[in-house]
N, CA and C atoms as an extended XYZ file, in Angstrom:
333
Properties=species:S:1:pos:R:3:atomname:S:1:resname:S:1:resid:I:1 pbc="F F F"
N        65.930       43.539      -55.836 N   UNK     1
C        66.450       42.141      -55.016 CA  UNK     1
C        66.053       40.916      -55.600 C   UNK     1
N        66.893       39.217      -55.968 N   UNK     2
C        66.364       38.660      -56.427 CA  UNK     2
C        66.582       37.445      -55.770 C   UNK     2
N        65.612       36.086      -55.779 N   UNK     3
C        65.875       35.510      -55.083 CA  UNK     3
C        66.739       34.137      -55.722 C   UNK     3
N        67.748       33.137      -55.963 N   UNK     4
C        68.010       31.988      -56.502 CA  UNK     4
C        67.404       31.106      -55.849 C   UNK     4
N        67.437       29.595      -55.855 N   UNK     5
C        67.588       28.515      -55.306 CA  UNK     5
C        68.923       28.047      -55.553 C   UNK     5
N        69.443       27.896      -54.708 N   UNK     6
C        71.078       27.481      -54.675 CA  UNK     6
C        71.494       25.428      -54.349 C   UNK     6
N        70.393       24.634      -54.334 N   UNK     7
C        70.482       23.170      -54.685 CA  UNK     7
C        68.891       22.633      -55.164 C   UNK     7
N        69.017       21.990      -55.410 N   UNK     8
C        67.691       21.467      -56.468 CA  UNK     8
C        66.634       20.759      -55.726 C   UNK     8
N        66.658       20.480      -54.556 N   UNK     9
C        65.287       20.790      -53.782 CA  UNK     9
C        64.992       21.789      -53.368 C   UNK     9
N        65.724       22.491      -53.450 N   UNK    10
C        64.393       24.026      -53.278 CA  UNK    10
C        64.576       24.510      -51.845 C   UNK    10
N        65.673       23.842      -50.905 N   UNK    11
C        65.885       23.604      -49.574 CA  UNK    11
C        66.831       24.738      -48.799 C   UNK    11
N        67.425       25.498      -50.533 N   UNK    12
C        68.309       26.558      -50.159 CA  UNK    12
C        68.143       27.969      -51.365 C   UNK    12
N        68.175       29.025      -50.282 N   UNK    13
C        68.350       29.893      -51.392 CA  UNK    13
C        69.414       31.035      -51.145 C   UNK    13
N        69.373       31.844      -52.208 N   UNK    14
C        69.994       32.589      -51.347 CA  UNK    14
C        69.665       34.348      -52.148 C   UNK    14
N        69.895       35.599      -51.747 N   UNK    15
C        69.521       36.731      -52.470 CA  UNK    15
C        70.866       37.355      -53.527 C   UNK    15
N        69.960       38.416      -54.425 N   UNK    16
C        70.743       38.648      -55.187 CA  UNK    16
C        70.306       40.496      -55.616 C   UNK    16
N        71.462       41.044      -55.695 N   UNK    17
C        71.333       42.548      -55.235 CA  UNK    17
C        71.790       42.832      -56.964 C   UNK    17
N        71.064       43.774      -57.431 N   UNK    18
C        71.597       44.733      -58.675 CA  UNK    18
C        72.859       44.808      -58.269 C   UNK    18
N        73.147       44.635      -57.353 N   UNK    19
C        74.459       45.569      -57.900 CA  UNK    19
C        76.064       43.859      -57.493 C   UNK    19
N        75.399       43.383      -57.482 N   UNK    20
C        76.061       41.861      -57.110 CA  UNK    20
C        76.226       41.847      -59.126 C   UNK    20
N        74.835       41.939      -59.749 N   UNK    21
C        74.777       41.349      -60.745 CA  UNK    21
C        75.979       42.830      -61.413 C   UNK    21
N        75.653       43.600      -61.301 N   UNK    22
C        76.373       44.490      -62.002 CA  UNK    22
C        78.045       44.924      -61.662 C   UNK    22
N        78.318       43.902      -60.187 N   UNK    23
C        79.642       43.725      -60.394 CA  UNK    23
C        80.052       42.637      -61.616 C   UNK    23
N        79.286       41.406      -61.772 N   UNK    24
C        79.754       40.218      -62.559 CA  UNK    24
C        79.718       40.858      -64.070 C   UNK    24
N        78.843       41.708      -64.114 N   UNK    25
C        78.766       42.807      -65.730 CA  UNK    25
C        80.084       43.169      -66.027 C   UNK    25
N        80.222       44.419      -64.638 N   UNK    26
C        81.648       45.158      -64.739 CA  UNK    26
C        82.853       44.381      -64.876 C   UNK    26
N        82.284       43.449      -64.445 N   UNK    27
C        84.437       43.051      -63.930 CA  UNK    27
C        84.174       40.942      -65.090 C   UNK    27
N        83.054       41.256      -66.404 N   UNK    28
C        82.770       39.934      -67.064 CA  UNK    28
C        83.193       38.710      -66.077 C   UNK    28
N        83.462       38.807      -64.770 N   UNK    29
C        82.989       37.299      -64.136 CA  UNK    29
C        83.218       35.860      -65.011 C   UNK    29
N        81.654       36.262      -65.716 N   UNK    30
C        81.388       34.948      -66.663 CA  UNK    30
C        81.625       34.951      -67.834 C   UNK    30
N        82.440       35.665      -68.494 N   UNK    31
C        83.236       35.574      -69.591 CA  UNK    31
C        84.125       34.586      -69.200 C   UNK    31
N        83.396       33.146      -70.662 N   UNK    32
C        84.390       32.539      -70.948 CA  UNK    32
C        84.699       31.571      -69.223 C   UNK    32
N        83.138       31.291      -68.646 N   UNK    33
C        83.848       30.351      -67.833 CA  UNK    33
C        83.176       29.246      -67.938 C   UNK    33
N        82.454       29.247      -68.487 N   UNK    34
C        81.783       27.612      -69.071 CA  UNK    34
C        82.226       27.016      -70.231 C   UNK    34
N        82.438       26.180      -70.449 N   UNK    35
C        83.048       25.719      -71.854 CA  UNK    35
C        82.014       24.825      -72.744 C   UNK    35
N        82.646       24.200      -73.788 N   UNK    36
C        81.688       24.437      -74.752 CA  UNK    36
C        80.314       23.384      -74.360 C   UNK    36
N        80.594       22.376      -73.374 N   UNK    37
C        79.784       21.658      -73.024 CA  UNK    37
C        78.289       22.111      -72.681 C   UNK    37
N        78.612       23.216      -72.102 N   UNK    38
C        77.899       24.216      -71.027 CA  UNK    38
C        77.118       23.458      -69.827 C   UNK    38
N        78.474       22.646      -69.276 N   UNK    39
C        77.772       21.939      -68.141 CA  UNK    39
C        78.900       22.711      -66.922 C   UNK    39
N        77.730       22.985      -66.210 N   UNK    40
C        77.920       23.641      -64.606 CA  UNK    40
C        78.312       22.935      -63.514 C   UNK    40
N        79.309       22.676      -63.049 N   UNK    41
C        79.607       21.557      -62.049 CA  UNK    41
C        80.289       22.554      -61.087 C   UNK    41
N        81.607       21.266      -59.982 N   UNK    42
C        81.598       22.353      -58.767 CA  UNK    42
C        83.297       22.736      -59.736 C   UNK    42
N        83.493       22.663      -60.490 N   UNK    43
C        85.116       23.033      -61.364 CA  UNK    43
C        84.232       24.089      -61.833 C   UNK    43
N        83.408       24.658      -62.411 N   UNK    44
C        83.662       26.024      -62.589 CA  UNK    44
C        83.163       26.955      -62.443 C   UNK    44
N        82.701       26.001      -60.518 N   UNK    45
C        82.472       27.180      -59.903 CA  UNK    45
C        83.692       27.509      -58.673 C   UNK    45
N        84.561       26.440      -58.890 N   UNK    46
C        86.002       26.807      -58.791 CA  UNK    46
C        86.801       27.510      -59.096 C   UNK    46
N        86.846       27.693      -60.672 N   UNK    47
C        87.552       28.436      -61.852 CA  UNK    47
C        86.886       29.730      -61.569 C   UNK    47
N        85.631       29.947      -61.333 N   UNK    48
C        85.046       31.241      -60.786 CA  UNK    48
C        85.655       31.963      -59.386 C   UNK    48
N        84.912       31.076      -58.464 N   UNK    49
C        86.351       31.383      -57.642 CA  UNK    49
C        87.957       31.944      -57.269 C   UNK    49
N        88.633       31.479      -58.465 N   UNK    50
C        89.692       31.219      -58.527 CA  UNK    50
C        90.231       33.070      -59.609 C   UNK    50
N        89.460       33.103      -60.345 N   UNK    51
C        89.729       34.037      -61.352 CA  UNK    51
C        89.225       35.573      -60.251 C   UNK    51
N        87.965       35.660      -58.916 N   UNK    52
C        88.015       36.435      -58.112 CA  UNK    52
C        89.442       36.599      -57.771 C   UNK    52
N        89.528       35.536      -56.738 N   UNK    53
C        90.488       35.430      -56.261 CA  UNK    53
C        91.727       36.231      -56.760 C   UNK    53
N        91.757       36.320      -57.619 N   UNK    54
C        93.141       36.778      -58.665 CA  UNK    54
C        92.888       37.902      -58.861 C   UNK    54
N        92.157       38.487      -59.351 N   UNK    55
C        91.344       39.831      -59.581 CA  UNK    55
C        91.551       40.828      -57.673 C   UNK    55
N        90.989       40.196      -56.848 N   UNK    56
C        91.200       40.565      -55.412 CA  UNK    56
C        92.324       40.669      -54.969 C   UNK    56
N        93.361       40.167      -55.470 N   UNK    57
C        94.739       40.308      -55.394 CA  UNK    57
C        95.513       41.496      -55.673 C   UNK    57
N        95.043       41.245      -57.360 N   UNK    58
C        95.286       42.528      -58.109 CA  UNK    58
C        94.484       43.709      -58.123 C   UNK    58
N        93.639       43.983      -56.530 N   UNK    59
C        93.090       45.028      -56.302 CA  UNK    59
C        92.512       44.863      -54.690 C   UNK    59
N        93.548       45.493      -54.138 N   UNK    60
C        93.119       45.418      -52.797 CA  UNK    60
C        92.070       45.693      -52.286 C   UNK    60
N        91.636       46.750      -52.792 N   UNK    61
C        90.642       47.750      -52.107 CA  UNK    61
C        89.574       47.485      -53.575 C   UNK    61
N        88.771       46.305      -53.838 N   UNK    62
C        88.013       46.788      -55.326 CA  UNK    62
C        86.692       46.176      -54.120 C   UNK    62
N        86.339       47.114      -53.293 N   UNK    63
C        84.898       46.788      -52.670 CA  UNK    63
C        83.764       46.141      -53.263 C   UNK    63
N        83.735       46.503      -54.505 N   UNK    64
C        81.981       45.136      -55.406 CA  UNK    64
C        83.040       43.993      -55.419 C   UNK    64
N        83.994       43.865      -55.158 N   UNK    65
C        84.192       42.203      -55.256 CA  UNK    65
C        84.427       41.674      -53.842 C   UNK    65
N        84.729       42.237      -53.238 N   UNK    66
C        84.422       42.012      -51.573 CA  UNK    66
C        83.891       41.948      -51.008 C   UNK    66
N        82.564       42.702      -51.899 N   UNK    67
C        81.639       42.397      -51.290 CA  UNK    67
C        80.056       41.074      -51.945 C   UNK    67
N        80.535       40.968      -53.399 N   UNK    68
C        80.488       40.219      -54.205 CA  UNK    68
C        80.752       38.936      -53.779 C   UNK    68
N        81.817       38.554      -53.204 N   UNK    69
C        82.483       37.824      -52.948 CA  UNK    69
C        81.983       37.234      -51.875 C   UNK    69
N        82.497       38.123      -50.593 N   UNK    70
C        81.107       38.050      -49.857 CA  UNK    70
C        80.148       37.283      -49.898 C   UNK    70
N        78.946       38.338      -50.227 N   UNK    71
C        78.066       37.980      -49.882 CA  UNK    71
C        77.351       37.059      -51.030 C   UNK    71
N        77.736       36.288      -51.773 N   UNK    72
C        77.453       35.748      -52.845 CA  UNK    72
C        78.462       34.041      -53.156 C   UNK    72
N        79.698       34.570      -54.035 N   UNK    73
C        80.542       33.586      -54.474 CA  UNK    73
C        80.968       32.649      -53.200 C   UNK    73
N        81.726       32.830      -52.034 N   UNK    74
C        81.581       32.037      -51.001 CA  UNK    74
C        80.851       32.289      -50.278 C   UNK    74
N        80.246       32.407      -49.860 N   UNK    75
C        78.722       31.995      -49.407 CA  UNK    75
C        78.476       30.341      -48.983 C   UNK    75
N        77.750       30.346      -47.902 N   UNK    76
C        77.600       28.566      -47.345 CA  UNK    76
C        76.657       27.651      -48.509 C   UNK    76
N        75.898       28.654      -48.790 N   UNK    77
C        74.610       27.983      -49.844 CA  UNK    77
C        75.644       28.060      -51.128 C   UNK    77
N        76.105       28.584      -51.997 N   UNK    78
C        76.887       28.826      -53.435 CA  UNK    78
C        76.969       27.219      -53.104 C   UNK    78
N        76.696       26.611      -53.702 N   UNK    79
C        77.175       25.348      -54.515 CA  UNK    79
C        76.499       25.299      -56.520 C   UNK    79
N        77.457       24.269      -57.061 N   UNK    80
C        77.369       24.535      -58.918 CA  UNK    80
C        75.598       24.740      -59.065 C   UNK    80
N        74.819       23.859      -58.642 N   UNK    81
C        73.726       24.064      -58.781 CA  UNK    81
C        73.276       26.080      -59.196 C   UNK    81
N        73.562       25.973      -57.457 N   UNK    82
C        73.381       28.041      -57.256 CA  UNK    82
C        73.985       28.491      -58.491 C   UNK    82
N        75.437       27.986      -58.651 N   UNK    83
C        75.934       29.106      -59.898 CA  UNK    83
C        74.796       28.786      -61.235 C   UNK    83
N        74.541       27.875      -61.756 N   UNK    84
C        73.793       27.609      -63.196 CA  UNK    84
C        72.404       28.484      -62.498 C   UNK    84
N        71.748       28.775      -61.604 N   UNK    85
C        70.714       29.626      -61.336 CA  UNK    85
C        70.660       31.391      -61.645 C   UNK    85
N        72.348       31.576      -60.723 N   UNK    86
C        73.018       32.839      -61.171 CA  UNK    86
C        73.461       33.018      -62.308 C   UNK    86
N        73.777       32.186      -63.033 N   UNK    87
C        73.902       32.335      -64.404 CA  UNK    87
C        72.676       32.723      -65.154 C   UNK    87
N        72.059       32.006      -65.122 N   UNK    88
C        70.757       32.413      -65.845 CA  UNK    88
C        68.918       33.600      -65.092 C   UNK    88
N        69.634       34.065      -64.250 N   UNK    89
C        69.169       34.966      -63.294 CA  UNK    89
C        70.097       35.941      -64.196 C   UNK    89
N        71.480       36.242      -64.424 N   UNK    90
C        72.237       37.268      -64.721 CA  UNK    90
C        72.148       37.606      -66.310 C   UNK    90
N        71.743       36.355      -67.266 N   UNK    91
C        71.528       36.620      -68.406 CA  UNK    91
C        70.451       37.297      -68.371 C   UNK    91
N        69.576       36.697      -67.479 N   UNK    92
C        67.725       37.557      -68.036 CA  UNK    92
C        68.150       39.184      -67.329 C   UNK    92
N        68.568       39.178      -66.868 N   UNK    93
C        68.582       40.788      -66.145 CA  UNK    93
C        69.375       41.519      -66.727 C   UNK    93
N        70.601       40.884      -67.597 N   UNK    94
C        71.085       41.582      -68.794 CA  UNK    94
C        70.051       41.803      -70.663 C   UNK    94
N        69.267       40.779      -70.547 N   UNK    95
C        68.498       41.129      -71.777 CA  UNK    95
C        67.499       42.106      -71.012 C   UNK    95
N        67.004       41.584      -70.049 N   UNK    96
C        65.543       42.873      -69.116 CA  UNK    96
C        66.262       44.375      -70.003 C   UNK    96
N        67.509       44.168      -69.040 N   UNK    97
C        68.483       45.813      -69.105 CA  UNK    97
C        68.837       46.388      -70.111 C   UNK    97
N        68.643       45.701      -70.938 N   UNK    98
C        69.516       45.546      -72.489 CA  UNK    98
C        67.761       46.543      -73.338 C   UNK    98
N        67.116       46.001      -73.427 N   UNK    99
C        65.660       45.821      -73.261 CA  UNK    99
C        65.056       47.356      -73.543 C   UNK    99
N        65.166       47.471      -71.719 N   UNK   100
C        64.646       48.597      -71.368 CA  UNK   100
C        65.608       50.205      -71.479 C   UNK   100
N        67.007       49.543      -71.811 N   UNK   101
C        67.703       50.973      -72.646 CA  UNK   101
C        66.714       51.453      -73.848 C   UNK   101
N        66.846       49.994      -74.386 N   UNK   102
C        66.857       50.480      -75.771 CA  UNK   102
C        64.791       51.167      -76.130 C   UNK   102
N        64.592       50.758      -75.708 N   UNK   103
C        63.514       51.149      -75.171 CA  UNK   103
C        63.338       53.134      -75.124 C   UNK   103
N        63.977       52.758      -73.803 N   UNK   104
C        64.336       54.707      -73.012 CA  UNK   104
C        65.089       55.179      -74.708 C   UNK   104
N        66.021       54.724      -75.231 N   UNK   105
C        66.410       55.656      -75.924 CA  UNK   105
C        65.690       55.894      -77.304 C   UNK   105
N        64.492       54.581      -77.434 N   UNK   106
C        63.391       54.992      -78.321 CA  UNK   106
C        62.860       56.370      -78.447 C   UNK   106
N        62.415       56.636      -76.663 N   UNK   107
C        61.357       57.044      -76.172 CA  UNK   107
C        61.536       57.671      -74.782 C   UNK   107
N        62.318       58.460      -74.371 N   UNK   108
C        62.966       58.923      -73.129 CA  UNK   108
C        61.332       59.243      -72.380 C   UNK   108
N        60.488       59.657      -72.888 N   UNK   109
C        59.411       60.296      -72.210 CA  UNK   109
C        58.547       58.830      -71.394 C   UNK   109
N        59.573       57.528      -71.501 N   UNK   110
C        58.482       56.498      -71.070 CA  UNK   110
C        58.439       56.576      -69.753 C   UNK   110
N        59.458       56.339      -69.306 N   UNK   111
C        60.048       56.209      -67.931 CA  UNK   111
C        59.553       58.139      -67.149 C   UNK   111
């Protein structure tokens, strides 16, 4: 479980699980989300919400998306700053996961 700050003052936080991060990865939720400027604002957050709503309309029984939506995306504390922190966490999680998998592939006895 990870904790991210959802506002600049640090007075609001949100807990993120590995299941949330796997949902982002499996559904490619962050793919092409941020434009070339790299700015994450409320419009980017709304774009993500609309993308997830569209996925839920298509797959009404997508439990992973329902949980992600309820616990993260549509949480009262989620704002653009929090999305930026979530993207940073996801990127770090993905890089760490890749390094562990690579190390295990090279030497399975390390685990």
